[in-house]
VMD Tcl script that draws the C-alpha trace (Angstrom):
set ca {
  {0.04 -0.01 -0.10}
  {1.27 3.50 -0.99}
  {2.50 5.63 1.91}
  {0.44 8.36 0.51}
  {-2.82 6.77 0.94}
  {-5.46 8.44 3.14}
  {-4.86 8.29 6.92}
  {-6.90 6.00 8.94}
  {-6.38 6.98 12.56}
  {-6.59 4.41 15.16}
  {-9.74 4.50 17.59}
  {-9.12 4.66 21.31}
  {-10.29 1.11 21.78}
  {-7.76 -0.13 19.13}
  {-4.95 1.99 20.83}
  {-5.95 0.47 24.29}
  {-5.92 -3.06 23.06}
  {-2.72 -2.71 21.06}
  {-0.91 -0.91 23.87}
  {-2.03 -3.70 26.28}
  {-0.50 -6.17 23.69}
  {2.63 -4.28 23.71}
  {2.61 -4.47 27.73}
  {2.37 -8.17 27.41}
  {5.07 -8.55 24.73}
  {7.60 -6.42 26.71}
  {6.65 -8.40 30.03}
  {7.42 -11.65 28.11}
  {10.72 -10.11 26.53}
  {12.03 -9.13 29.84}
  {10.87 -12.14 31.62}
  {12.67 -14.10 28.91}
  {15.79 -11.88 28.88}
  {16.18 -11.95 32.65}
  {15.59 -15.81 32.55}
  {18.22 -16.20 29.82}
  {20.69 -14.20 31.76}
  {20.08 -15.97 35.00}
  {20.85 -19.34 33.61}
  {23.55 -18.40 31.10}
  {25.61 -16.01 33.11}
  {24.32 -16.69 36.59}
  {25.20 -19.81 38.79}
  {23.90 -22.78 36.71}
  {25.15 -25.95 34.85}
  {25.26 -23.81 31.65}
  {27.61 -21.04 33.27}
  {29.64 -23.78 34.72}
  {30.08 -25.62 31.35}
  {30.51 -22.40 29.29}
  {32.79 -20.19 31.36}
  {34.37 -17.75 28.68}
  {32.39 -14.71 28.71}
  {32.54 -14.34 24.74}
  {30.75 -17.73 24.55}
  {28.06 -16.83 27.05}
  {27.30 -13.56 25.34}
  {26.95 -15.56 22.09}
  {24.53 -17.89 23.82}
  {22.46 -14.92 25.20}
  {22.65 -13.08 21.99}
  {21.33 -16.15 20.01}
  {18.56 -16.83 22.50}
  {17.44 -13.34 23.01}
  {17.31 -12.73 19.31}
  {15.25 -15.86 18.66}
  {12.97 -14.77 21.62}
  {12.42 -11.39 20.02}
  {11.68 -12.58 16.45}
  {9.21 -15.01 18.07}
  {7.48 -12.28 19.83}
  {7.26 -10.13 16.64}
  {5.66 -13.17 14.73}
  {3.32 -14.05 17.54}
  {-0.35 -13.21 17.10}
  {0.14 -10.34 19.81}
  {3.10 -9.08 17.77}
  {1.23 -9.04 14.52}
  {-1.70 -7.17 15.93}
  {0.31 -4.43 17.62}
  {3.24 -4.34 15.05}
  {5.50 -6.04 17.46}
  {7.65 -2.95 18.44}
  {8.65 -3.89 21.89}
  {10.95 -0.87 21.98}
  {10.11 2.77 22.63}
  {12.59 3.73 20.06}
  {10.89 1.44 17.32}
  {7.80 3.01 18.00}
  {8.87 6.56 17.64}
  {10.75 5.52 14.48}
  {7.66 3.77 12.93}
  {5.76 7.02 13.68}
  {8.55 9.05 11.86}
  {8.34 6.66 9.02}
  {4.46 7.57 8.78}
  {3.19 4.32 9.26}
  {2.14 4.49 12.92}
  {-0.61 7.08 14.39}
  {1.14 9.69 16.63}
  {-1.91 9.38 19.10}
  {-0.59 5.95 19.80}
  {3.10 6.72 20.55}
  {2.90 7.66 24.30}
  {0.32 4.78 25.30}
  {2.75 2.23 23.38}
  {5.72 3.56 25.15}
  {4.04 3.68 28.54}
  {2.99 0.01 28.05}
  {6.31 -1.01 26.93}
  {7.92 0.33 29.99}
  {5.42 -0.94 32.49}
  {5.83 -4.49 30.92}
  {9.48 -4.20 31.27}
  {9.17 -3.63 35.02}
  {6.68 -6.34 35.56}
  {8.52 -8.77 33.45}
  {11.61 -8.62 35.72}
  {9.57 -8.70 38.92}
  {7.91 -11.72 37.69}
  {11.52 -13.28 36.72}
  {12.80 -12.36 40.18}
  {9.77 -13.99 41.64}
  {10.18 -17.21 39.75}
  {13.85 -17.60 40.01}
  {14.43 -16.26 43.55}
  {17.06 -14.15 45.20}
  {19.75 -15.18 42.58}
  {18.22 -12.99 40.18}
  {18.86 -9.95 42.11}
  {22.54 -11.07 43.06}
  {25.64 -10.52 40.92}
  {26.42 -11.59 38.15}
  {22.72 -11.63 37.15}
  {21.63 -8.20 38.62}
  {17.99 -8.46 37.38}
  {19.73 -8.51 33.92}
  {20.78 -4.75 34.13}
  {23.12 -3.49 31.59}
  {26.20 -1.42 32.04}
  {29.05 -0.24 29.63}
  {32.64 -1.50 30.10}
  {35.21 0.53 32.14}
  {36.18 3.77 31.05}
  {32.80 4.79 29.53}
  {31.38 8.14 30.23}
  {27.73 9.29 29.61}
  {28.88 11.72 26.65}
  {30.77 8.89 25.00}
  {28.18 6.24 25.52}
  {25.26 8.38 24.18}
  {26.37 8.53 20.46}
  {27.37 4.80 20.60}
  {23.84 3.62 21.79}
  {22.16 6.19 19.26}
  {24.28 4.82 16.51}
  {23.37 1.31 17.40}
  {19.80 1.86 17.02}
  {20.34 4.08 13.98}
  {21.94 1.19 12.13}
  {19.12 -1.16 12.91}
  {16.28 1.35 12.09}
  {17.98 2.10 8.61}
  {18.36 -1.65 8.04}
  {15.00 -2.54 9.02}
  {13.66 0.50 7.11}
  {15.20 -0.74 3.92}
  {13.74 -4.18 4.27}
  {10.36 -2.65 4.88}
  {10.46 -0.52 1.86}
  {11.42 -3.58 -0.54}
  {8.38 -5.73 -0.83}
  {10.32 -8.85 -1.48}
  {12.46 -8.42 1.71}
  {9.50 -7.58 4.00}
  {8.83 -11.16 5.11}
  {12.44 -11.43 6.37}
  {11.91 -8.52 8.83}
  {11.13 -10.55 11.98}
  {14.22 -12.70 11.41}
  {16.21 -9.61 10.73}
  {15.19 -8.01 14.01}
  {16.45 -11.02 15.80}
  {19.78 -11.10 14.03}
  {20.29 -7.43 14.56}
  {19.65 -7.52 18.31}
  {21.61 -10.79 18.77}
  {24.70 -9.10 17.07}
  {24.31 -6.12 19.30}
  {24.34 -8.20 22.27}
  {27.44 -10.30 21.09}
  {29.54 -7.45 19.67}
  {28.65 -4.64 22.10}
  {27.70 -6.51 25.32}
  {30.80 -6.07 27.09}
  {31.56 -2.61 25.18}
  {28.53 -0.40 25.56}
  {25.96 -2.88 27.05}
  {24.37 -3.40 23.65}
  {21.04 -1.97 24.84}
  {19.42 -0.59 21.85}
  {16.11 -0.54 23.55}
  {14.92 1.67 26.52}
  {12.46 -0.93 27.70}
  {15.38 -3.44 27.97}
  {17.20 -1.32 30.56}
  {14.07 0.41 32.14}
  {12.88 -2.58 34.15}
  {16.19 -4.13 35.09}
  {17.40 -0.68 36.26}
  {14.43 0.20 38.19}
  {14.26 -3.13 39.91}
  {18.03 -3.52 40.71}
  {18.44 0.15 41.65}
  {21.27 0.56 39.09}
  {20.66 4.11 37.95}
  {24.07 4.68 36.29}
  {23.87 5.62 32.61}
  {19.99 5.02 32.76}
  {19.28 8.26 31.11}
  {21.65 7.42 28.09}
  {19.99 3.96 27.66}
  {16.57 5.61 27.84}
  {16.98 8.51 25.43}
  {19.95 7.73 23.11}
  {18.10 4.98 21.16}
  {15.08 7.37 20.77}
  {17.28 9.95 19.23}
  {19.03 7.53 17.10}
  {15.86 5.91 15.70}
  {14.22 9.06 14.90}
  {17.14 10.52 13.09}
  {17.65 7.36 11.25}
  {14.03 7.37 10.16}
  {14.13 10.84 9.02}
  {17.35 10.23 7.09}
  {15.82 7.23 5.32}
  {12.56 9.29 4.57}
  {14.66 12.07 3.23}
  {16.87 9.96 0.97}
  {14.63 6.85 0.22}
  {12.98 8.43 -2.99}
  {10.23 5.94 -4.07}
  {11.38 3.35 -1.43}
  {9.45 4.54 1.46}
  {8.27 2.26 4.37}
  {4.97 0.85 3.51}
  {4.67 -1.98 5.98}
  {4.17 -2.49 9.65}
  {7.32 -3.71 11.69}
  {6.02 -7.28 11.71}
  {6.62 -7.31 7.99}
  {3.38 -9.46 7.37}
  {0.98 -6.89 5.79}
  {0.94 -3.24 4.50}
  {0.39 -0.46 6.87}
  {-1.88 2.45 6.32}
  {0.01 5.81 6.28}
  {-0.49 8.20 9.07}
  {0.34 12.05 9.21}
  {3.48 12.93 11.14}
  {1.51 14.62 13.76}
  {-1.50 13.96 15.96}
}
mol new
graphics top color blue
foreach p $ca { graphics top sphere $p radius 0.5 }
foreach p [lrange $ca 0 end-1] q [lrange $ca 1 end] { graphics top cylinder $p $q radius 0.2 }
display resetview
């Protein structure tokens, strides 16, 4: 469907339903992430057998990437668009395939789901989840990083993801591969950047763990840098894409109705 089609704003009931779905998806993502970190990095038969940090990150990256792809492809993900990331929600709005009136409800739902997902994981797995090295799956950059250095790194990480996903969403034959692409990109970010910047690229990914664990250092960077990077990348794509505009929802399964960039 052309991105110049007449807009069809979401009704309040649709916005509420889809926001609740995003809440559920974020809850499952953070429960899954915390569970993966608990068993791969925390004390367990896996961490005892695989002691090299690089191999542990590889397992975490592969597992989280597969989990995220599955959430995007799930019935809930296909209904809501499968954002599960405030920065992606903002980017989809900037791509003009997502209504502005739904941006704040989606982001609020994703952040709330993030907190509850970590709390549920802590309840299920017990005190080990809150103790080092798990620390409720909270992220932190490697030694020597400052907030001013971390901000552009995190912004650039999400910008690369948004530009890549935007390209796939603008080429019809590539659209079906978007859910797998998202999992691959997130997995690579974890593997390549996990010990460097933390490899967050998702404000909801860090919000719940930081809030529950009390690790507030760099939180403002992890919350805002991906939003800035995603927005700028979407604007860059829209400015130079020519006829290759984004015309599909993030889940990549069907065309999206265009929406005005405001309201």
